[in-house]
FIVOKE-912424 format. One record per residue: residue in one letter; z, x, y of N, C-alpha, C, CB in turn. Coordinates in steps of 0.1 Angstrom, whole numbers, plus 5000, padded with zeros to 4 digits. Glycine has a CB too. Layout:
BEGIN
aZXYZXYZXYZXY...
This chain:
BEGIN
m479849574924480949684924482249624921480949764937r483149694914484449644910485549744915484549634895i486549684921487649764926488949714919487849744942k489649814914490949784907492049804917491149874895m492849704920493949704929495249704921493849574939i496049814923497249834915498549814924497249974909v499349724920500649704926501649784918501049544927p502549864924503349964916504549914910503650074925v504649784907505849724900505349634890506849654910p506149604879505749504869505749364875506649514857l504749284872504649154879504249054868503649154890p504848934869504348814861503048764868505348704860a502348684861501048634866501148574879500448534856a502148494882502248424894502448514906503448324894a503148624904503348724914502148804917504548824910v501348834907500048894909499148814918499348924895e499148674916498448584924498948594939498448444919a500248604941500748614954500248734962502348614954f500248844955499648974961498148954964499949094952a497448894954496048874956495648784968495448814943s496648694971496348604982496248674996497448504983q496648804996496548875009495048905013497349005008m494148885003492748915005492048785009492148984993p491748765022490948645025489648655019490848635041p489148545013487848545006486748605015487448405001a486748575028485648615036485748765039485748545050l486848835036486948975038486249055027488449015038v486148995015485549075004484049045004486149024991r483249145006481849125007481249074993481149255011a480149004994479348964982478949084974478148874986g479149074961478749184953479949274949477649264959i481149244955482349324952483349224945482849384964s483949264934485049194928486249284929484749154914v487449224931488749294932489649234922489349274947d490149324913491049284902492449334905490549334888f493449244908494749284910495549304897495549184919t496349404896497249414884498549484888496549494873g499649444881500849514883500849624872502149424881v501949704872502049814862502749754849502749934867r502649824838503249774825504749784825502649854814a505249884832506749904831507149974844507149984819g508450004845508850074857509949994865507750104867t510150024877511249964885510649864895511950074893t511449804902511049674909511049684925511949564906s511749784931511849774945511449904953513149734949l511250014945510950144952512050184962509550144958d513250164958514350184968514850324969515550094964s514250424962514750554961513650654956515950564952l513950784957512950884952512850874937513351024956f513950834930513850814915512850704912515250764910e512950594919511950484916510550524921512350354924s510450614930509150664935508450734923509350754947t509250814916508650894905508250804894509650994900m509050704891508650604881507350524884509850494879a507250494897506050414902504850504901506250364916d504950634905503850724903503350734889504250864908a504250744880503850754866503150634861505050784857f503650514863503050394858501850344866504050284858c501650384878500450364886499350454880500650384901l499750574877498750664870498250604857499450804868e499150554849498750494836497850374839499950454828a498150294849497350174852495950204856498050084862g495750314862494450344868493650454862494650384882l494250534852493650654848492350624840494550734840r492250504834491050474826490050384834491450394813a490350364847489550274855488050314855490050274870e487850444856486450494856485750454843486350644859d486350484832485850454819485650294817486650504808e486450224824486350074823485350014832487750014826g484650094839483550044848483850014862482949924842y485050054866485450034880484850134889487050034882d484450094901483850184911484850244920482850104919a486050194921487150254929488450194925486850224945v489550264929490850224927491550214940491650314917c492350114943493150094955494550064951492549984964l495450154956496950124954497350014964497750254955n498249934960498649824969500149834973498449684963s500449954979501849974983501850084993502750014971m502650075004502750185014503250315008503650135025s503850314996504250434989503050514984505150394978d501850454984500750524978501050584964500250644987s501750504956502250554943501150594934503150454936g501150714929500150764920498850804926499950664910l498750804939497450834946496950974943497550814961a497851074945497351214943497051234928498451314947a497851184919497551204905496251134900498751144896l496051014905494850944902493551014908494850794907r493751064920492551144925492351264917492851184940s493351324911493151444903492451394890494451504899r492851284884492251234871490851174873493151134865l490551114884489351034886488351094896489650894890s487151064894486151104904485750994914484851154897i485950864910485750754918486750744930485750614910p486450684941487350684952488750614948486750604964v489850674953491150624952491750614966492050704942t492250504970492850484984494150424983491950404993g494950434993496250374994496650335008497350474989p497450235010497750175023498550275032498550055022g499350365026500150445035499450545043501150525026r498650625037497850725044496850665053497150825034s496150565048495050495056495650425068494250395047s496750365067497350295078497950385089498550205073f498550495084499050595094497850655102499850705087h496750695095495650755102494950655111494650805092l494850525107494250425116495150405128494050295108a496450385126497350365137497250475147498750345132a497150605143497050715152495750715159497250845144d494750655153493450645160493350535171492350625150l494150425168494050315177495050325189494450185169g496050405188496950415199497650555199497950305198k498350585210498950715212500150725202499450735226r500950615201502150625192502250495185503450645201f502850495173502950385164504350375158501850375154s504750255155505950225148505750155135506950145157v506550175125506650095113507749995114506750185100v507449875111508449765111508549715096508249645121t509749725090509849705076511049615072509949835069m511249595059512249505055513649565055511949455041w513849685049515149735048515149885048515849695034p516349955051516350095054516050175041517650135060r516150115029515950195017514550225014516550115005w513650175023512250225022511850335032511350105025n512850385040512550485050512050605044513850515058w512350645031511850765025510350755025512450785011i509750635023508250625022507650675035507950475019y508150625047507550655060507850805064508050565070d509050855060509250995063508251085055510751035058k508051045042507051125034505651115040507051075020l505250995044503950975049503751055062503650825052a504751055071504651125083504451275081505951105092l505151335071504951475068503551495061506051515059d503251415052501951435044500751425053501851335033t500751335063499651315072499651405084499551165076g500751465086500951555098501051475111499751645100l501551345110501651255121503051225126500951125118s503951315122505351295126505551275141506251415122s504751355149504951345164504351215170504251465170r503551145162502951015166503750895162501551005161l504650915153505550805148506650775158506050835134a506550665165507550635175508850605169507050525184s508850525159510150475153509850405139510850385162v510850385132510850305120512050205122511050385106r511650075122512649975124512649875112512449895137n513849815109513849725098514749605101514449795085i514649505093515349375096516549355086514449255095g516849455078517949455069517949345059519149435077v516749305054516549205044515949265031515649085049r516649245020516149295007514849235004517149274996p513849315000512449264997512449194984511449374998d511549104982511349034969509849064965511548874971t509649144954508349184950507649074942508449304943q508348964939507648854932507348734941508548804920e508348694949508148574958507548624971509448504960l507648754974507248804987508048734998505748794990l507448685009508148615020508148465018507548655033a507548415007507448265006508848205006506748234992g508948095014510148025016511148085026510848015003k510848205031511748275040511048295054512148405035e509948225056509148245068509948225081507848165068d510648105081511348075094512348175097511947935092f512948235087514048335090513548475092515048335077v512648515084512148655084511148685095511548685071f510248585098509248615108509848645122508248495109g510848565125511548585138512248725139512548475140l512848765128513548895128512449005129514348915115l511348995122510249095123509749095137509149065113e509548985144509048985157510049055167508748835162e511349025165512349095173512249245172513749045169q512149295160512049445158510749505163512249475143c509649425162508449475167508549475183507249375163r509149385189509349385203510149505208509949245208k511249535200512049655204511249775202513249655195a510349785191509549905189508649925201508749895176i508049815206507149825217507849855231506349695219d508849775233509549785246510449905247510349665249e511149945237512150045237511650185232513450005229d510750175222510350295215508950345220510350285200d508350255228506950285234505950295223506950415242a506050205213504950195203503750125208505550125190h502550185206501350125210500650045199500450235216v501050075187500550005175501749985165499450095168i501649865158502649835148502049835134503349695151i502749905124502349895110503349815103502150045104l502849715096503749645086504149745075503149515081g505449745072505949855063505749835049507349865066s505149725045504949695031503849595029506249645024t503049605018502149505014502749375011501249545003t504049375007504849255005505049165017506149284998m504749225029504949155041503749095047505549255051h502649095039501349055045501348905050500249065034q502248825045502248685050502648675065503148605042s503248785070503748775084502648835094504948865086h501548885089500648955097500048855108499449005089q499548745105498948655114499948615125498348535108y501148575121502248535130502448645140503548505122l502648765136502948875145501748915154503448995137s500548915148499348945156499148845167498148945147e499548725165499348625176500348635187499448485170r501448705185502548715194502748845201503848665187l502148945196502249085201501049125208502649185190e501149215218500049255227499449385221500449275241v499949435210499449565205498849535191500549675204p497949615186497449595172498549595162496349705169v498449505152499349505141498549525128500049365140i498849635121498149675109498649615097498049825108n497849545089498149495076497749595066497449345074p498649675060498249795053497349775040499449865049g497649665033496849645021495349625024497349525013l495049555035493649525038492949655044493649415049v493749735050493249865055492749955044494249935064a493649965033493350045022492049985015494550045012y492049855014490849795007489549825015491049645006k489649805028488449835036488049985036488649795050q489050075034488650215033487950235019489950295033c488350165009487650164996486150124998488350074986e485950015005484649965007483750065015484649835015m484350125025483650225033483250345025484550275045l484150395016483850515008482650474998485050565000l482750354993481650314984480350304991482050184977d480350245003479150235011478550365014479450155024l479450465017478950595022478650695010479950655032g479050654998478850734987479850854987477450784986l481050834993481950944994483150924984482450955008s483851034981485051024974485851144977484851014958h487051164971487951274975487351404969489351244969s487851514975487351644972488051694959487551744983k487251734949487851794937488351934939486851794926k488051994951488652124954490152104958487952194965t490451984964491751954967492551884955491851854979y491851794949492451714938491751764925492351564940m492151884920491451934908491751854895491952084906s490751844887490851764874491751844865489451734868p492551774857493351844847492551894835494451754842e492952014830492352064818492651984806492752214815n493851924805494251844794494851714799495251914784p494051604800494551484807495651414800493451394808a495751424786496851364779497051214783498251444781d496051144783496051004788496950914781494650954788d497350944769498150844761499650874762497750844747i500050964770501451014770502450904774501551124780l502050804782502950694786502750564777502750664800s501850574768501450444761502650394752500250474752s503550474749504650434740505750354747505350554733v505750354760506650274768506350124767506750324783p507250034763506949894762506649834775508049824755s505849724775505549654787506749564791504249564785v506849534804507949444809507549304807508249484824f506249274811505749134810504749124799505249084823
């Protein structure tokens, strides 16, 4: 089985490898291959609702032919779940995303959960997820460390500085906000997961891996999204974005 993993920003080859490194080899079962890809064009940081719409469009383009290409599932690799609803409308194979899957898992593992993230310009993502999932009352807080994210280098070279700041905000979420579960606010933060898991007494959710495992589960169970919810388009117009030049 093949899973297409889509990162919602344009990425050079080295950055694609950095995202792919979040998948420990032992986590991927034998018989499954995961292909990471960035989008052809678009914006770089998802810092606003404008960039959200751009990411939706180019994630849709990156995944809309996945079924025809022989993929068995599509997994978005961003807490924004960029393009998820549109891809579910266009495809019949499973489509998952870290945002929805992490919120639902956190609500199952504990009474209240917090998101700890890089900067406040991503807060729109968590506000939207809380409304879309109906879990606003379970979201204890959203805390950030005020550090601009880097979608190419991720946290490489900043571990000594960033990990401590993240631990501090996680501790405040637990002690001051009564969070029982912590969600990392971005797949770009995956390098901090082990560090934080070893130091905190509550579960720490690594969202990219949760979305991937949800993909595996749906494939194992022979399930996919409901076409009564995500109705297929009468006129897909699959080539409508093809005239936009690639960034890399």
